[in-house]
BAKESE-78017 format. One line per 10 residues: their letters; for each residue z, x, y of N, C-alpha, C. Coordinates in steps of 0.2 Angstrom, whole numbers. Each point is the difference from the previous one (the first is absolute). Last residue first. Layout:
% BAKESE-78017
a = Z X Y Z X Y Z X Y | ... $
END
This chain:
% BAKESE-78017
lldrqhadda = 55 234 -80 0 4 -6 2 7 2 | -4 -18 16 6 -1 -4 1 5 -6 | -20 -1 14 6 3 4 7 -1 -4 | -20 -9 -9 0 7 -1 6 3 4 | -3 -23 1 2 2 -6 0 8 -1 | -9 -10 20 7 0 0 3 2 -7 | -23 -1 2 3 6 4 7 -1 0 | -12 -17 -11 0 6 -4 3 6 4 | 9 -25 5 -6 3 0 0 7 -3 | 17 -19 -8 -1 4 5 -7 3 0 $
pkpgpkrkil = 8 -25 -10 -2 7 -1 -1 4 6 | 18 -20 -1 -7 1 1 -2 7 -2 | 21 -17 -8 -2 6 4 -7 1 0 | 9 -25 -4 1 7 -3 -2 5 5 | -11 -26 -2 7 3 1 0 7 -3 | -23 -12 9 4 1 -6 7 4 2 | -10 -14 20 -3 6 -4 5 0 -7 | -7 -18 22 4 2 -5 -3 5 -5 | -8 -2 26 0 -4 -6 5 3 -5 | -5 10 21 5 -6 1 0 -4 -7 $
srdlrkelrr = -7 26 13 -1 -5 -6 5 -5 1 | -11 13 21 5 0 -5 -1 -5 -5 | -11 2 22 -1 6 -3 6 2 -5 | -6 -20 15 7 4 0 -1 7 -3 | -19 -15 0 3 0 7 6 5 1 | -8 -5 -22 -5 4 4 2 1 7 | 13 -14 -14 0 7 -2 -4 4 4 | -2 -23 4 6 3 3 1 8 -2 | -17 -13 -10 -2 2 8 6 3 3 | 3 -7 -22 -5 6 0 -1 2 7 $
vfadsglprg = 12 -20 -4 4 6 -1 -4 6 0 | -12 -20 2 5 1 6 4 6 -1 | -14 -7 -18 -4 3 5 4 1 7 | 10 -10 -19 -1 7 -2 -4 3 6 | 15 -20 7 -5 1 -5 -1 7 -1 | 24 -6 8 -7 -2 2 -5 1 -5 | 26 9 9 -3 -6 -4 -6 -2 2 | 14 25 1 -3 -5 3 -2 -6 -5 | 21 16 -5 -8 1 0 -3 -7 4 | 24 6 -7 -2 2 7 -8 1 0 $
treaariael = 15 -9 -17 -3 6 -1 -2 4 6 | 11 -22 0 4 5 -4 -3 7 -1 | -12 -18 11 6 2 4 4 5 -4 | -18 -10 -11 -2 5 5 6 2 5 | 5 -16 -16 -2 6 -4 -3 5 6 | 5 -21 7 6 3 -1 -1 7 -4 | -19 -14 5 3 2 6 7 4 -1 | -11 -11 -18 -4 6 2 3 3 7 | 11 -19 -9 1 6 -4 -4 6 2 | -4 -21 10 6 2 2 2 7 -4 $
kdddlterlf = -19 -12 -6 -1 3 7 6 3 2 | 1 -12 -20 -4 6 -1 -1 4 7 | 11 -22 0 4 6 -3 -4 6 -1 | -8 -16 20 1 -1 -7 4 6 -3 | 0 -9 26 -3 5 -4 2 -1 -7 | -4 -14 24 5 1 -5 -4 4 -5 | -4 0 27 -2 -2 -7 5 1 -5 | 1 7 24 2 -7 -2 -2 -2 -7 | -8 20 10 8 1 -1 3 -7 -2 | -23 1 6 1 4 -7 7 0 -1 $
skwsdrgsil = -6 -8 21 -2 -5 -6 1 3 -6 | 3 14 18 5 -5 0 -1 -5 -5 | -17 16 3 6 3 -2 6 -5 -1 | -20 -7 11 -1 1 -8 6 3 -3 | 0 -2 24 1 -7 -4 -1 1 -7 | -4 20 13 7 -2 0 1 -7 -4 | -20 17 -6 2 -4 5 7 -3 -1 | -13 6 -21 -2 3 6 2 -5 6 | 0 5 -29 4 -3 6 -2 4 6 | -10 -4 -26 0 4 6 4 -4 5 $
m = 1 1 -28 0 -4 6 0 4 6 $
END
């Protein structure tokens, strides 16, 4: 849903949300990730130059140069 303008935002805030939408909002709030379509999140990532999508949990592999420094 595209929200533009003050009246549209007020109208959106008055809407009753179903349980699925409320859970999606709560999940985004818990994780700190933006809530929106994949395209929206990708645009944010590009604009902010940082990763925002959920990644696999656990340690990330170090690059080869960093690995050589550790040895």
